[in-house]
C-alpha positions in Angstrom: 27.3 -7.9 23.4 29.6 -5.3 22.0 28.2 -2.0 20.9 28.7 -2.9 17.2 26.8 -6.1 17.7 23.9 -4.3 19.4 23.8 -1.8 16.6 23.9 -4.5 13.9 21.0 -6.3 15.7 18.9 -3.1 15.8 19.6 -2.4 12.2 18.5 -6.0 11.3 15.3 -5.7 13.2 14.5 -2.3 11.7 15.2 -3.7 8.2 13.0 -6.7 8.8 10.1 -4.5 10.1 10.4 -2.0 7.2 10.5 -5.0 4.7 7.3 -6.4 6.2 5.5 -3.1 5.8 6.7 -2.7 2.2 5.0 -5.9 1.2 1.8 -5.5 3.2 -1.5 -5.8 1.4 -4.5 -4.1 2.7 -8.2 -3.4 1.8 -7.3 -0.2 -0.1 -4.9 -2.3 -2.3 -7.8 -4.6 -3.0 -10.0 -1.6 -4.0 -7.3 -0.5 -6.5 -7.0 -4.1 -7.9 -10.8 -4.3 -8.3 -11.0 -0.9 -10.0 -8.5 -2.1 -12.5 -10.4 -5.4 -13.0 -13.8 -3.7 -13.3 -13.8 0.1 -13.7 -17.6 0.2 -13.7 -18.1 -1.5 -10.3 -19.8 0.8 -7.8 -17.8 1.8 -4.7 -20.3 0.1 -2.4 -19.8 -3.3 -4.0 -16.1 -2.9 -4.2 -15.9 -1.9 -0.6 -18.0 -5.0 0.4 -15.7 -7.2 -1.7 -12.6 -5.7 -0.2 -13.7 -5.3 3.5 -11.1 -7.1 5.6 -9.0 -8.2 2.6 -5.5 -8.5 3.8 -4.5 -10.6 0.8 -5.3 -10.2 -2.9 -7.4 -13.3 -3.0 -10.9 -11.6 -3.0 -9.9 -9.5 -6.0 -8.3 -12.4 -7.7 -11.5 -14.5 -7.2 -13.6 -11.6 -8.5 -11.5 -11.4 -11.7 -11.6 -15.2 -12.2 -15.3 -15.7 -11.6 -16.3 -13.3 -14.4 -14.1 -15.3 -16.8 -15.7 -18.7 -15.9 -19.2 -17.4 -15.6 -19.7 -14.6 -18.0 -23.4 -14.2 -17.0 -22.7 -13.7 -13.3 -24.0 -10.4 -11.9 -21.6 -8.2 -9.9 -23.6 -8.6 -6.6 -23.3 -12.4 -6.7 -19.7 -12.3 -7.7 -19.0 -10.0 -4.7 -20.9 -12.3 -2.4 -18.9 -15.3 -3.7 -15.5 -13.7 -3.4 -15.7 -11.5 -0.4 -13.6 -13.0 2.3 -12.0 -15.6 0.0 -8.7 -16.9 1.4 -7.9 -18.9 -1.7 -9.4 -17.7 -4.9 -8.7 -21.0 -6.8 -10.5 -23.1 -4.2 -13.5 -20.7 -4.1 -13.8 -20.8 -7.9 -13.3 -24.6 -8.0 -16.1 -25.0 -5.5 -18.4 -22.7 -7.4 -17.7 -24.6 -10.7 -18.2 -28.0 -9.0 -21.5 -26.8 -7.3 -22.8 -25.3 -10.6 -21.7 -28.1 -13.0 -21.8 -31.3 -10.9 -24.5 -30.5 -8.4 -26.5 -28.3 -10.8 -27.0 -25.6 -8.2 -28.0 -22.1 -9.4 -25.7 -19.2 -9.0 -27.2 -18.1 -5.6 -27.0 -21.6 -4.1 -23.5 -22.2 -5.4 -22.4 -18.9 -3.9 -24.0 -19.7 -0.5 -22.2 -23.1 -0.5 -18.8 -21.8 -1.6 -18.5 -18.3 -0.2 -16.4 -17.5 2.9 -18.7 -14.8 4.1 -22.1 -15.5 2.7 -24.6 -15.3 5.6 -26.4 -18.5 6.0 -29.9 -18.2 7.3 
């Protein structure tokens, strides 16, 4: 390789790496999103929801569930959405469990949550 080809390759690699970091989503981004969705959520619940959230899906799920179930309490919404990899699938499961199977909120959450501990 010629010197200019090597330099072009290095520049390309650096550009790709910087571009990847620019679009990265992390748990602190999730905390920011949740604070916008629910300014009154306590930091402990928000932290539980966003723990390990490398995509916006848990925050999206949290925002959606409060619209489809206005009576859901924050703690159950957090349990349902924490760890969600696909907010639409999590919410669809919750609706189906509640409406079709007539499960209460707690059981619907246990069934549909990605991280709900199952004893």
